[in-house]
Backbone of each chain as nested JSON, in Angstrom:
{
  "chains": [
    {"id": "A", "residues": [
      {"number": 1, "name": "MET", "atoms": {"N": [103.306, 87.98, 89.091], "CA": [103.754, 87.752, 90.084], "C": [102.207, 88.6, 90.981]}},
      {"number": 2, "name": "ALA", "atoms": {"N": [102.751, 89.705, 90.709], "CA": [101.789, 90.9, 91.525], "C": [100.688, 91.064, 90.586]}},
      {"number": 3, "name": "GLN", "atoms": {"N": [98.984, 91.164, 91.324], "CA": [97.739, 91.318, 90.94], "C": [97.712, 92.421, 90.464]}},
      {"number": 4, "name": "PRO", "atoms": {"N": [97.021, 92.891, 89.796], "CA": [96.159, 94.168, 89.88], "C": [95.806, 94.832, 91.094]}},
      {"number": 5, "name": "ASP", "atoms": {"N": [96.407, 96.339, 91.455], "CA": [95.836, 96.762, 92.517], "C": [97.12, 95.804, 93.903]}},
      {"number": 6, "name": "THR", "atoms": {"N": [97.966, 94.981, 93.4], "CA": [98.534, 94.855, 94.534], "C": [100.155, 95.235, 95.082]}},
      {"number": 7, "name": "VAL", "atoms": {"N": [100.443, 95.466, 96.174], "CA": [101.926, 95.896, 96.173], "C": [102.934, 94.86, 97.146]}},
      {"number": 8, "name": "LEU", "atoms": {"N": [103.205, 94.338, 96.179], "CA": [104.408, 93.103, 96.897], "C": [105.59, 93.843, 98.368]}},
      {"number": 9, "name": "VAL", "atoms": {"N": [105.378, 93.701, 99.143], "CA": [106.83, 94.026, 100.101], "C": [107.381, 93.449, 100.22]}},
      {"number": 10, "name": "GLY", "atoms": {"N": [108.805, 93.539, 99.906], "CA": [109.988, 93.184, 100.328], "C": [111.078, 94.002, 101.18]}},
      {"number": 11, "name": "GLN", "atoms": {"N": [112.295, 93.769, 100.334], "CA": [113.536, 94.126, 101.627], "C": [113.854, 96.232, 100.926]}},
      {"number": 12, "name": "LYS", "atoms": {"N": [113.284, 96.675, 100.647], "CA": [113.404, 98.016, 100.548], "C": [112.395, 98.831, 101.626]}},
      {"number": 13, "name": "PRO", "atoms": {"N": [113.272, 99.765, 101.551], "CA": [112.665, 100.825, 102.5], "C": [111.239, 101.391, 102.65]}},
      {"number": 14, "name": "PRO", "atoms": {"N": [110.701, 101.354, 102.9], "CA": [108.672, 101.18, 103.295], "C": [108.605, 102.306, 102.393]}},
      {"number": 15, "name": "MET", "atoms": {"N": [109.12, 103.335, 102.207], "CA": [108.797, 104.762, 101.847], "C": [108.543, 104.197, 99.884]}},
      {"number": 16, "name": "SER", "atoms": {"N": [109.399, 102.723, 99.712], "CA": [109.134, 102.385, 97.97], "C": [107.898, 102.079, 98.505]}},
      {"number": 17, "name": "TYR", "atoms": {"N": [107.021, 101.084, 99.2], "CA": [105.627, 100.779, 98.953], "C": [105.311, 101.972, 99.194]}},
      {"number": 18, "name": "VAL", "atoms": {"N": [104.89, 102.492, 99.863], "CA": [104.238, 103.833, 100.395], "C": [104.036, 104.646, 99.265]}},
      {"number": 19, "name": "THR", "atoms": {"N": [105.087, 104.885, 98.477], "CA": [104.889, 105.354, 97.083], "C": [104.163, 104.91, 96.109]}},
      {"number": 20, "name": "ALA", "atoms": {"N": [104.535, 102.901, 96.037], "CA": [103.573, 102.33, 95.026], "C": [101.859, 102.414, 95.143]}},
      {"number": 21, "name": "VAL", "atoms": {"N": [101.837, 102.348, 96.543], "CA": [100.324, 102.358, 96.82], "C": [99.912, 103.639, 96.314]}},
      {"number": 22, "name": "LEU", "atoms": {"N": [100.35, 104.692, 96.569], "CA": [99.893, 106.106, 96.581], "C": [99.282, 105.99, 94.585]}},
      {"number": 23, "name": "THR", "atoms": {"N": [100.666, 105.525, 94.133], "CA": [100.458, 105.636, 92.698], "C": [99.019, 104.851, 92.163]}},
      {"number": 24, "name": "HIS", "atoms": {"N": [99.212, 103.635, 92.675], "CA": [97.692, 102.482, 92.792], "C": [96.485, 103.135, 92.571]}},
      {"number": 25, "name": "PHE", "atoms": {"N": [96.562, 104.147, 93.612], "CA": [95.326, 105.148, 93.946], "C": [94.934, 106.271, 93.541]}},
      {"number": 26, "name": "GLU", "atoms": {"N": [96.329, 106.971, 92.723], "CA": [96.137, 107.956, 91.791], "C": [95.597, 107.462, 90.506]}},
      {"number": 27, "name": "ARG", "atoms": {"N": [95.838, 106.39, 90.296], "CA": [95.694, 105.925, 88.454], "C": [94.29, 104.781, 88.893]}},
      {"number": 28, "name": "GLY", "atoms": {"N": [93.381, 105.444, 89.972], "CA": [91.971, 104.968, 90.09], "C": [91.846, 103.929, 90.448]}},
      {"number": 29, "name": "SER", "atoms": {"N": [92.916, 102.83, 91.354], "CA": [92.108, 101.731, 91.965], "C": [91.263, 102.301, 93.051]}},
      {"number": 30, "name": "LYS", "atoms": {"N": [90.63, 101.706, 93.837], "CA": [89.14, 101.527, 94.707], "C": [90.142, 100.694, 95.714]}},
      {"number": 31, "name": "GLN", "atoms": {"N": [90.79, 99.936, 95.775], "CA": [91.205, 99.422, 96.909], "C": [92.907, 98.565, 96.71]}},
      {"number": 32, "name": "VAL", "atoms": {"N": [93.556, 98.791, 97.491], "CA": [95.174, 98.183, 97.123], "C": [94.938, 97.56, 98.116]}},
      {"number": 33, "name": "HIS", "atoms": {"N": [96.143, 95.911, 98.039], "CA": [96.42, 95.003, 99.153], "C": [97.911, 95.376, 98.969]}},
      {"number": 34, "name": "ILE", "atoms": {"N": [98.18, 95.208, 100.304], "CA": [99.756, 95.264, 100.531], "C": [99.67, 93.646, 100.768]}},
      {"number": 35, "name": "LYS", "atoms": {"N": [101.081, 93.39, 100.045], "CA": [100.701, 91.702, 100.937], "C": [102.069, 91.666, 100.911]}},
      {"number": 36, "name": "ALA", "atoms": {"N": [102.902, 90.934, 102.123], "CA": [104.353, 89.891, 102.575], "C": [104.208, 88.997, 103.185]}},
      {"number": 37, "name": "ARG", "atoms": {"N": [105.609, 88.666, 102.94], "CA": [105.633, 87.028, 104.082], "C": [107.011, 86.976, 104.379]}},
      {"number": 38, "name": "GLY", "atoms": {"N": [107.038, 86.631, 105.743], "CA": [108.059, 86.352, 106.413], "C": [108.463, 87.386, 106.913]}},
      {"number": 39, "name": "LYS", "atoms": {"N": [109.252, 87.873, 107.098], "CA": [110.311, 89.376, 108.082], "C": [109.661, 90.368, 107.407]}},
      {"number": 40, "name": "ALA", "atoms": {"N": [109.479, 90.406, 105.7], "CA": [108.502, 91.488, 105.585], "C": [107.529, 91.952, 106.211]}},
      {"number": 41, "name": "ILE", "atoms": {"N": [106.88, 90.866, 106.694], "CA": [105.287, 91.451, 107.331], "C": [105.771, 92.489, 107.844]}},
      {"number": 42, "name": "THR", "atoms": {"N": [106.488, 93.198, 108.805], "CA": [107.118, 94.431, 109.634], "C": [106.797, 95.581, 108.589]}},
      {"number": 43, "name": "ARG", "atoms": {"N": [107.327, 95.418, 107.534], "CA": [107.46, 96.123, 106.721], "C": [106.269, 96.566, 105.822]}},
      {"number": 44, "name": "ALA", "atoms": {"N": [105.251, 95.605, 106.172], "CA": [103.804, 95.706, 105.191], "C": [102.782, 96.695, 107.006]}},
      {"number": 45, "name": "VAL", "atoms": {"N": [103.132, 96.786, 107.35], "CA": [102.294, 96.785, 108.669], "C": [103.032, 98.434, 108.609]}},
      {"number": 46, "name": "ASP", "atoms": {"N": [104.238, 98.873, 108.218], "CA": [104.766, 100.324, 108.47], "C": [104.918, 100.979, 107.649]}},
      {"number": 47, "name": "THR", "atoms": {"N": [104.25, 99.913, 106.036], "CA": [104.043, 100.525, 104.984], "C": [102.837, 101.21, 104.712]}},
      {"number": 48, "name": "ALA", "atoms": {"N": [101.255, 100.547, 105.682], "CA": [100.338, 101.371, 105.781], "C": [99.961, 102.248, 106.569]}},
      {"number": 49, "name": "GLU", "atoms": {"N": [100.755, 102.249, 108.029], "CA": [100.949, 103.319, 109.35], "C": [101.513, 104.406, 108.901]}},
      {"number": 50, "name": "ILE", "atoms": {"N": [102.653, 104.028, 107.684], "CA": [103.419, 105.485, 107.535], "C": [102.242, 106.043, 105.986]}},
      {"number": 51, "name": "LEU", "atoms": {"N": [101.387, 105.167, 105.68], "CA": [101.055, 106.207, 104.511], "C": [99.604, 106.613, 105.231]}},
      {"number": 52, "name": "ARG", "atoms": {"N": [98.857, 105.962, 106.074], "CA": [97.662, 106.68, 107.077], "C": [97.966, 108.318, 107.795]}},
      {"number": 53, "name": "ARG", "atoms": {"N": [98.918, 108.041, 108.159], "CA": [99.492, 109.087, 109.189], "C": [100.11, 110.119, 108.436]}},
      {"number": 54, "name": "ASN", "atoms": {"N": [101.078, 109.938, 107.128], "CA": [101.315, 110.977, 106.854], "C": [100.527, 111.541, 105.322]}},
      {"number": 55, "name": "PHE", "atoms": {"N": [100.551, 110.316, 104.159], "CA": [100.083, 110.562, 103.091], "C": [98.808, 110.558, 102.368]}},
      {"number": 56, "name": "MET", "atoms": {"N": [98.277, 109.973, 102.759], "CA": [96.854, 109.513, 102.824], "C": [95.656, 109.862, 103.595]}},
      {"number": 57, "name": "LYS", "atoms": {"N": [95.378, 110.929, 104.431], "CA": [94.784, 110.492, 105.936], "C": [93.09, 110.088, 105.425]}},
      {"number": 58, "name": "ASN", "atoms": {"N": [92.845, 110.441, 104.48], "CA": [91.319, 109.494, 104.309], "C": [91.479, 107.875, 103.606]}},
      {"number": 59, "name": "ALA", "atoms": {"N": [92.671, 107.227, 104.027], "CA": [92.947, 105.944, 103.917], "C": [92.19, 105.369, 104.792]}},
      {"number": 60, "name": "VAL", "atoms": {"N": [91.449, 103.954, 104.794], "CA": [90.85, 103.314, 105.655], "C": [91.352, 101.843, 105.164]}},
      {"number": 61, "name": "ILE", "atoms": {"N": [91.615, 100.847, 106.212], "CA": [91.984, 99.515, 106.248], "C": [90.981, 98.727, 106.123]}},
      {"number": 62, "name": "ASN", "atoms": {"N": [90.813, 98.449, 105.034], "CA": [88.608, 97.229, 105.033], "C": [88.868, 96.328, 105.224]}},
      {"number": 63, "name": "ASP", "atoms": {"N": [90.516, 95.589, 105.392], "CA": [90.574, 94.278, 105.774], "C": [92.194, 93.814, 105.897]}},
      {"number": 64, "name": "ILE", "atoms": {"N": [92.116, 92.912, 106.835], "CA": [93.67, 92.694, 106.998], "C": [93.206, 90.874, 107.425]}},
      {"number": 65, "name": "SER", "atoms": {"N": [94.307, 90.031, 106.377], "CA": [94.129, 89.207, 106.56], "C": [95.667, 87.838, 107.347]}},
      {"number": 66, "name": "ILE", "atoms": {"N": [95.663, 86.981, 107.398], "CA": [96.591, 86.41, 107.854], "C": [96.725, 84.93, 107.27]}},
      {"number": 67, "name": "ALA", "atoms": {"N": [97.503, 84.068, 107.009], "CA": [97.856, 83.082, 106.466], "C": [99.343, 82.022, 106.314]}},
      {"number": 68, "name": "THR", "atoms": {"N": [99.196, 80.793, 106.298], "CA": [100.547, 80.566, 106.113], "C": [100.583, 79.689, 104.884]}},
      {"number": 69, "name": "GLU", "atoms": {"N": [101.84, 80.299, 103.585], "CA": [102.481, 79.956, 102.646], "C": [103.164, 78.967, 102.917]}},
      {"number": 70, "name": "THR", "atoms": {"N": [103.385, 78.274, 101.774], "CA": [104.229, 76.736, 101.954], "C": [105.145, 76.992, 100.217]}},
      {"number": 71, "name": "VAL", "atoms": {"N": [106.613, 77.472, 100.98], "CA": [107.507, 77.873, 99.994], "C": [108.804, 76.553, 99.88]}},
      {"number": 72, "name": "GLU", "atoms": {"N": [109.293, 76.561, 98.5], "CA": [110.07, 75.336, 98.484], "C": [111.432, 76.531, 98.897]}},
      {"number": 73, "name": "LEU", "atoms": {"N": [111.996, 75.602, 99.902], "CA": [114.139, 76.464, 100.769], "C": [114.242, 75.48, 100.281]}},
      {"number": 74, "name": "GLU", "atoms": {"N": [115.601, 75.533, 99.66], "CA": [116.707, 74.235, 100.051], "C": [115.797, 72.655, 99.508]}},
      {"number": 75, "name": "GLY", "atoms": {"N": [114.778, 73.261, 98.314], "CA": [114.739, 71.663, 97.932], "C": [113.6, 71.414, 98.724]}},
      {"number": 76, "name": "LYS", "atoms": {"N": [113.206, 71.883, 99.911], "CA": [112.437, 71.211, 101.406], "C": [110.978, 72.115, 101.183]}},
      {"number": 77, "name": "PRO", "atoms": {"N": [109.94, 71.883, 101.145], "CA": [108.343, 72.32, 101.432], "C": [109.115, 72.96, 103.177]}},
      {"number": 78, "name": "ARG", "atoms": {"N": [108.724, 74.373, 103.19], "CA": [108.451, 75.228, 104.469], "C": [107.263, 76.508, 104.035]}},
      {"number": 79, "name": "ASN", "atoms": {"N": [106.979, 76.657, 105.913], "CA": [105.845, 76.911, 106.094], "C": [106.591, 78.627, 106.742]}},
      {"number": 80, "name": "ILE", "atoms": {"N": [105.599, 79.616, 105.694], "CA": [106.039, 80.789, 105.978], "C": [104.753, 81.683, 106.352]}},
      {"number": 81, "name": "SER", "atoms": {"N": [105.018, 82.454, 106.902], "CA": [103.311, 83.687, 107.36], "C": [103.547, 84.517, 106.315]}},
      {"number": 82, "name": "ALA", "atoms": {"N": [102.546, 84.934, 106.309], "CA": [102.019, 85.859, 105.332], "C": [101.088, 87.003, 105.339]}},
      {"number": 83, "name": "ILE", "atoms": {"N": [101.047, 88.065, 105.382], "CA": [100.121, 89.158, 105.304], "C": [99.667, 89.515, 104.162]}},
      {"number": 84, "name": "LYS", "atoms": {"N": [98.218, 90.021, 104.654], "CA": [97.184, 90.844, 103.356], "C": [96.806, 92.093, 103.899]}},
      {"number": 85, "name": "ILE", "atoms": {"N": [96.834, 93.619, 103.546], "CA": [96.22, 94.035, 104.469], "C": [95.668, 95.269, 103.157]}},
      {"number": 86, "name": "THR", "atoms": {"N": [94.235, 94.821, 103.26], "CA": [93.707, 95.716, 101.939], "C": [93.321, 97.342, 102.4]}},
      {"number": 87, "name": "LEU", "atoms": {"N": [93.321, 98.158, 101.855], "CA": [93.381, 99.73, 101.914], "C": [92.16, 100.185, 100.956]}},
      {"number": 88, "name": "GLY", "atoms": {"N": [91.317, 100.796, 101.454], "CA": [90.479, 101.414, 100.633], "C": [90.48, 103.014, 101.168]}},
      {"number": 89, "name": "LYS", "atoms": {"N": [89.468, 103.874, 100.055], "CA": [89.45, 105.399, 100.73], "C": [88.227, 105.555, 101.549]}},
      {"number": 90, "name": "GLU", "atoms": {"N": [88.188, 106.99, 102.525], "CA": [86.868, 107.627, 102.61], "C": [85.831, 107.512, 102.178]}}
    ]},
    {"id": "B", "residues": [
      {"number": 1, "name": "MET", "atoms": {"N": [102.27, 95.548, 132.712], "CA": [102.041, 96.031, 131.14], "C": [100.637, 95.138, 130.409]}},
      {"number": 2, "name": "ALA", "atoms": {"N": [101.007, 93.821, 131.099], "CA": [100.296, 93.258, 129.791], "C": [98.949, 92.913, 130.689]}},
      {"number": 3, "name": "GLN", "atoms": {"N": [97.896, 92.698, 130.3], "CA": [96.1, 92.986, 130.199], "C": [95.883, 91.67, 130.126]}},
      {"number": 4, "name": "PRO", "atoms": {"N": [94.822, 91.087, 131.18], "CA": [94.898, 89.727, 131.153], "C": [93.96, 89.138, 129.621]}},
      {"number": 5, "name": "ASP", "atoms": {"N": [94.338, 88.447, 129.651], "CA": [94.449, 87.52, 128.418], "C": [95.426, 88.357, 127.429]}},
      {"number": 6, "name": "THR", "atoms": {"N": [96.118, 88.989, 127.23], "CA": [96.799, 89.262, 126.349], "C": [98.245, 88.727, 126.817]}},
      {"number": 7, "name": "VAL", "atoms": {"N": [98.75, 88.414, 125.253], "CA": [100.231, 87.543, 125.114], "C": [101.181, 88.974, 124.385]}},
      {"number": 8, "name": "LEU", "atoms": {"N": [101.618, 89.234, 125.275], "CA": [103.333, 90.426, 124.651], "C": [104.327, 89.417, 123.532]}},
      {"number": 9, "name": "VAL", "atoms": {"N": [104.046, 89.843, 122.431], "CA": [105.541, 88.956, 121.686], "C": [106.485, 90.313, 121.79]}},
      {"number": 10, "name": "GLY", "atoms": {"N": [107.444, 89.242, 122.338], "CA": [108.739, 89.877, 122.006], "C": [110.16, 89.466, 121.056]}},
      {"number": 11, "name": "GLN", "atoms": {"N": [110.958, 89.071, 121.896], "CA": [111.902, 88.41, 121.142], "C": [112.28, 86.914, 121.747]}},
      {"number": 12, "name": "LYS", "atoms": {"N": [111.387, 86.284, 122.145], "CA": [111.764, 84.929, 122.223], "C": [111.249, 83.535, 120.952]}},
      {"number": 13, "name": "PRO", "atoms": {"N": [111.6, 82.656, 120.87], "CA": [110.902, 82.278, 120.199], "C": [109.26, 81.842, 120.139]}},
      {"number": 14, "name": "PRO", "atoms": {"N": [109.08, 82.083, 118.989], "CA": [107.272, 81.829, 118.527], "C": [106.9, 81.064, 119.168]}},
      {"number": 15, "name": "MET", "atoms": {"N": [107.514, 79.427, 120.016], "CA": [106.513, 78.94, 120.862], "C": [106.323, 78.954, 122.337]}},
      {"number": 16, "name": "SER", "atoms": {"N": [107.346, 80.286, 122.522], "CA": [106.872, 80.508, 123.876], "C": [106.012, 81.421, 123.51]}},
      {"number": 17, "name": "TYR", "atoms": {"N": [105.159, 82.05, 122.799], "CA": [104.457, 82.485, 122.967], "C": [103.031, 81.815, 122.394]}},
      {"number": 18, "name": "VAL", "atoms": {"N": [103.228, 80.759, 121.512], "CA": [101.86, 79.286, 121.392], "C": [101.676, 78.789, 122.91]}},
      {"number": 19, "name": "THR", "atoms": {"N": [102.501, 78.636, 123.381], "CA": [102.491, 78.01, 124.67], "C": [101.637, 79.408, 125.943]}},
      {"number": 20, "name": "ALA", "atoms": {"N": [102.014, 80.802, 125.841], "CA": [101.169, 81.082, 126.854], "C": [100.038, 81.465, 126.049]}},
      {"number": 21, "name": "VAL", "atoms": {"N": [99.734, 81.482, 124.869], "CA": [98.21, 81.629, 124.334], "C": [97.476, 80.537, 124.584]}},
      {"number": 22, "name": "LEU", "atoms": {"N": [98.076, 79.185, 124.543], "CA": [97.136, 77.722, 124.746], "C": [97.186, 78.008, 126.597]}},
      {"number": 23, "name": "THR", "atoms": {"N": [97.969, 79.025, 127.19], "CA": [97.863, 78.444, 128.489], "C": [96.571, 79.248, 128.809]}},
      {"number": 24, "name": "HIS", "atoms": {"N": [96.282, 79.944, 128.295], "CA": [95.423, 81.358, 128.686], "C": [93.704, 80.591, 128.307]}},
      {"number": 25, "name": "PHE", "atoms": {"N": [93.85, 79.852, 127.238], "CA": [92.613, 79.324, 126.479], "C": [92.048, 77.7, 127.177]}},
      {"number": 26, "name": "GLU", "atoms": {"N": [93.558, 77.304, 127.83], "CA": [93.109, 76.124, 129.231], "C": [92.823, 76.565, 130.288]}},
      {"number": 27, "name": "ARG", "atoms": {"N": [92.932, 78.11, 130.977], "CA": [92.462, 78.601, 131.961], "C": [90.954, 79.293, 131.786]}},
      {"number": 28, "name": "GLY", "atoms": {"N": [90.968, 79.499, 130.497], "CA": [88.897, 79.303, 130.827], "C": [89.224, 80.717, 129.499]}},
      {"number": 29, "name": "SER", "atoms": {"N": [89.837, 81.638, 129.365], "CA": [89.731, 82.342, 128.567], "C": [88.504, 82.194, 126.977]}},
      {"number": 30, "name": "LYS", "atoms": {"N": [88.327, 83.01, 126.801], "CA": [86.787, 82.69, 125.412], "C": [87.778, 83.586, 124.672]}},
      {"number": 31, "name": "GLN", "atoms": {"N": [88.697, 84.943, 124.565], "CA": [89.009, 85.206, 123.57], "C": [91.109, 85.613, 124.595]}},
      {"number": 32, "name": "VAL", "atoms": {"N": [91.545, 85.552, 123.209], "CA": [93.3, 85.99, 123.866], "C": [94.106, 86.918, 122.754]}},
      {"number": 33, "name": "HIS", "atoms": {"N": [94.126, 88.032, 123.306], "CA": [94.999, 88.897, 121.963], "C": [96.602, 89.051, 122.76]}},
      {"number": 34, "name": "ILE", "atoms": {"N": [96.701, 88.789, 120.965], "CA": [98.387, 88.575, 120.99], "C": [98.77, 90.308, 120.499]}},
      {"number": 35, "name": "LYS", "atoms": {"N": [99.693, 90.638, 121.019], "CA": [100.344, 92.127, 120.577], "C": [101.588, 91.586, 120.592]}},
      {"number": 36, "name": "ALA", "atoms": {"N": [101.996, 92.647, 119.739], "CA": [103.821, 92.961, 119.064], "C": [103.546, 94.558, 118.256]}},
      {"number": 37, "name": "ARG", "atoms": {"N": [104.822, 94.945, 118.632], "CA": [105.671, 96.253, 118.232], "C": [106.591, 95.719, 117.379]}},
      {"number": 38, "name": "GLY", "atoms": {"N": [106.705, 96.899, 116.433], "CA": [108.294, 96.84, 115.666], "C": [108.08, 95.441, 114.968]}},
      {"number": 39, "name": "LYS", "atoms": {"N": [109.948, 94.843, 115.046], "CA": [110.091, 93.796, 114.306], "C": [109.487, 92.38, 114.816]}},
      {"number": 40, "name": "ALA", "atoms": {"N": [108.828, 92.653, 116.17], "CA": [108.215, 91.178, 117.015], "C": [106.811, 91.368, 115.64]}},
      {"number": 41, "name": "ILE", "atoms": {"N": [106.403, 92.04, 115.351], "CA": [105.057, 92.019, 114.686], "C": [105.228, 90.933, 113.506]}},
      {"number": 42, "name": "THR", "atoms": {"N": [106.203, 90.186, 113.18], "CA": [106.094, 89.061, 112.222], "C": [105.851, 87.78, 113.105]}},
      {"number": 43, "name": "ARG", "atoms": {"N": [106.654, 87.651, 114.27], "CA": [106.571, 86.917, 114.956], "C": [105.329, 86.649, 115.822]}},
      {"number": 44, "name": "ALA", "atoms": {"N": [104.681, 87.762, 115.717], "CA": [103.134, 87.486, 116.673], "C": [101.888, 86.975, 115.655]}},
      {"number": 45, "name": "VAL", "atoms": {"N": [102.594, 87.012, 114.015], "CA": [101.597, 86.093, 113.235], "C": [101.527, 84.973, 112.641]}},
      {"number": 46, "name": "ASP", "atoms": {"N": [103.408, 84.903, 113.254], "CA": [104.02, 83.472, 113.003], "C": [103.005, 82.758, 114.162]}},
      {"number": 47, "name": "THR", "atoms": {"N": [103.268, 83.327, 115.657], "CA": [102.914, 82.658, 116.823], "C": [101.1, 82.286, 116.38]}},
      {"number": 48, "name": "ALA", "atoms": {"N": [100.292, 82.987, 116.222], "CA": [98.881, 83.006, 115.462], "C": [99.152, 81.781, 114.25]}},
      {"number": 49, "name": "GLU", "atoms": {"N": [99.655, 81.97, 113.699], "CA": [100.123, 80.822, 112.638], "C": [100.38, 79.753, 113.025]}},
      {"number": 50, "name": "ILE", "atoms": {"N": [101.111, 79.557, 113.728], "CA": [101.634, 78.506, 114.321], "C": [100.271, 77.454, 114.99]}},
      {"number": 51, "name": "LEU", "atoms": {"N": [100.177, 78.329, 116.148], "CA": [98.9, 77.687, 116.817], "C": [97.664, 77.358, 116.054]}},
      {"number": 52, "name": "ARG", "atoms": {"N": [97.017, 78.031, 115.242], "CA": [95.823, 77.56, 114.507], "C": [96.554, 76.189, 113.64]}},
      {"number": 53, "name": "ARG", "atoms": {"N": [97.685, 76.402, 113.312], "CA": [97.97, 75.115, 112.214], "C": [98.242, 73.723, 112.82]}},
      {"number": 54, "name": "ASN", "atoms": {"N": [98.928, 73.822, 114.386], "CA": [99.099, 72.617, 114.3], "C": [98.707, 72.481, 116.134]}},
      {"number": 55, "name": "PHE", "atoms": {"N": [98.293, 73.162, 116.666], "CA": [97.743, 73.436, 118.754], "C": [96.393, 73.311, 118.768]}},
      {"number": 56, "name": "MET", "atoms": {"N": [95.785, 74.355, 117.401], "CA": [94.446, 74.618, 118.339], "C": [93.74, 74.615, 116.839]}},
      {"number": 57, "name": "LYS", "atoms": {"N": [93.295, 73.731, 116.292], "CA": [92.934, 73.684, 115.084], "C": [91.46, 74.326, 114.953]}},
      {"number": 58, "name": "ASN", "atoms": {"N": [90.709, 74.522, 116.276], "CA": [89.722, 75.211, 116.401], "C": [89.374, 76.72, 116.511]}},
      {"number": 59, "name": "ALA", "atoms": {"N": [90.874, 77.079, 116.5], "CA": [91.002, 78.444, 116.799], "C": [90.408, 78.988, 115.653]}},
      {"number": 60, "name": "VAL", "atoms": {"N": [90.039, 80.338, 115.9], "CA": [89.566, 81.352, 115.084], "C": [90.26, 83.027, 114.865]}},
      {"number": 61, "name": "ILE", "atoms": {"N": [90.371, 83.399, 114.164], "CA": [91.021, 84.602, 114.037], "C": [89.57, 86.087, 113.825]}},
      {"number": 62, "name": "ASN", "atoms": {"N": [89.296, 86.194, 115.509], "CA": [88.086, 87.215, 115.537], "C": [88.659, 88.768, 114.693]}},
      {"number": 63, "name": "ASP", "atoms": {"N": [89.722, 89.114, 114.948], "CA": [90.363, 90.184, 114.924], "C": [91.758, 90.946, 114.64]}},
      {"number": 64, "name": "ILE", "atoms": {"N": [91.717, 91.923, 113.407], "CA": [93.517, 91.822, 113.413], "C": [93.27, 93.374, 113.626]}},
      {"number": 65, "name": "SER", "atoms": {"N": [94.299, 94.309, 114.139], "CA": [94.464, 95.217, 113.75], "C": [95.66, 96.229, 114.215]}},
      {"number": 66, "name": "ILE", "atoms": {"N": [95.973, 97.081, 113.392], "CA": [96.965, 97.655, 113.608], "C": [97.01, 99.077, 113.611]}},
      {"number": 67, "name": "ALA", "atoms": {"N": [98.031, 99.426, 114.294], "CA": [98.084, 100.84, 115.133], "C": [99.177, 101.617, 114.872]}},
      {"number": 68, "name": "THR", "atoms": {"N": [99.681, 102.762, 115.089], "CA": [101.115, 103.322, 115.338], "C": [101.071, 103.375, 117.079]}},
      {"number": 69, "name": "GLU", "atoms": {"N": [101.753, 103.466, 117.884], "CA": [102.482, 103.959, 118.884], "C": [103.844, 104.81, 118.976]}},
      {"number": 70, "name": "THR", "atoms": {"N": [103.823, 105.477, 119.78], "CA": [104.883, 106.521, 119.934], "C": [105.9, 106.089, 121.496]}},
      {"number": 71, "name": "VAL", "atoms": {"N": [107.283, 105.925, 121.207], "CA": [107.97, 105.233, 122.286], "C": [109.116, 106.864, 122.24]}},
      {"number": 72, "name": "GLU", "atoms": {"N": [109.422, 106.109, 123.629], "CA": [110.559, 107.307, 123.719], "C": [111.842, 106.663, 123.426]}},
      {"number": 73, "name": "LEU", "atoms": {"N": [112.548, 106.641, 122.453], "CA": [113.411, 105.881, 122.221], "C": [115.216, 107.264, 121.879]}},
      {"number": 74, "name": "GLU", "atoms": {"N": [116.027, 106.907, 123.368], "CA": [117.616, 108.17, 123.498], "C": [116.616, 109.073, 123.652]}},
      {"number": 75, "name": "GLY", "atoms": {"N": [115.845, 109.534, 124.477], "CA": [115.105, 110.201, 124.691], "C": [114.305, 111.144, 123.502]}},
      {"number": 76, "name": "LYS", "atoms": {"N": [113.684, 110.489, 122.334], "CA": [112.904, 111.22, 121.495], "C": [111.654, 110.483, 121.371]}},
      {"number": 77, "name": "PRO", "atoms": {"N": [111.031, 111.276, 121.17], "CA": [109.691, 110.262, 120.845], "C": [109.8, 109.908, 119.303]}},
      {"number": 78, "name": "ARG", "atoms": {"N": [109.733, 108.321, 118.875], "CA": [109.359, 107.561, 117.653], "C": [108.558, 106.895, 117.002]}},
      {"number": 79, "name": "ASN", "atoms": {"N": [107.772, 107.222, 116.492], "CA": [106.827, 106.265, 115.869], "C": [107.575, 104.667, 115.347]}},
      {"number": 80, "name": "ILE", "atoms": {"N": [106.286, 103.686, 116.173], "CA": [106.157, 102.312, 115.949], "C": [105.546, 101.828, 115.824]}},
      {"number": 81, "name": "SER", "atoms": {"N": [104.911, 100.95, 114.565], "CA": [104.219, 100.015, 114.079], "C": [103.602, 98.818, 115.289]}},
      {"number": 82, "name": "ALA", "atoms": {"N": [102.459, 99.0, 115.126], "CA": [101.836, 97.823, 116.097], "C": [101.037, 96.889, 115.393]}},
      {"number": 83, "name": "ILE", "atoms": {"N": [101.151, 95.814, 115.692], "CA": [99.642, 94.97, 116.072], "C": [99.06, 94.05, 116.807]}},
      {"number": 84, "name": "LYS", "atoms": {"N": [97.455, 94.269, 116.704], "CA": [96.791, 93.365, 117.377], "C": [95.944, 92.061, 116.907]}},
      {"number": 85, "name": "ILE", "atoms": {"N": [96.239, 90.698, 117.205], "CA": [95.742, 89.929, 116.668], "C": [94.997, 89.161, 117.745]}},
      {"number": 86, "name": "THR", "atoms": {"N": [93.318, 89.095, 117.473], "CA": [92.478, 88.591, 118.456], "C": [91.728, 86.868, 118.099]}},
      {"number": 87, "name": "LEU", "atoms": {"N": [92.463, 86.424, 118.722], "CA": [92.284, 84.638, 118.681], "C": [90.865, 84.168, 119.62]}},
      {"number": 88, "name": "GLY", "atoms": {"N": [89.931, 83.419, 119.144], "CA": [88.846, 82.976, 120.061], "C": [88.714, 81.319, 119.188]}},
      {"number": 89, "name": "LYS", "atoms": {"N": [87.514, 80.518, 119.594], "CA": [87.515, 79.352, 119.883], "C": [86.44, 79.417, 118.607]}},
      {"number": 90, "name": "GLU", "atoms": {"N": [86.135, 78.758, 117.959], "CA": [85.259, 77.83, 116.974], "C": [83.894, 77.566, 117.598]}}
    ]}
  ]
}
């Protein structure tokens, strides 16, 4: 499901995702996408902000986009909001 | 607290904020800022997406920015994530 250089944010504490993003950069990624849907959107923003503030001062936000995705829930299609935050390095 | 042309998203259902944004545009605003902090961030994204999808097909996202704000909680400063979504018209 995850593309290369993409961290999918779910229900874990934000630090799990901060670590995942850092690992991508340490392995040579130039850009890392942080993606989330529904209630995890807030956690995706927390992940980017904790990273910028405490762990990677040279991180820059290259792009933020929002969208609507359709997911099947109890057999019915439902719309759910999504976010993609693209981080790079200075 | 709210600046002109700014809708602060809190704990109400997203439709309350969709209506507030539409009202700004109907009164002549060229741009409307949707702002939220903490858990309301997801609702701010929902507001923008419901608006674009169902109520204002010519709405465009001019900018999305995220930040960290410091708030006093039980007498102690705490960091909280924030989002600002700037909507315009095509």
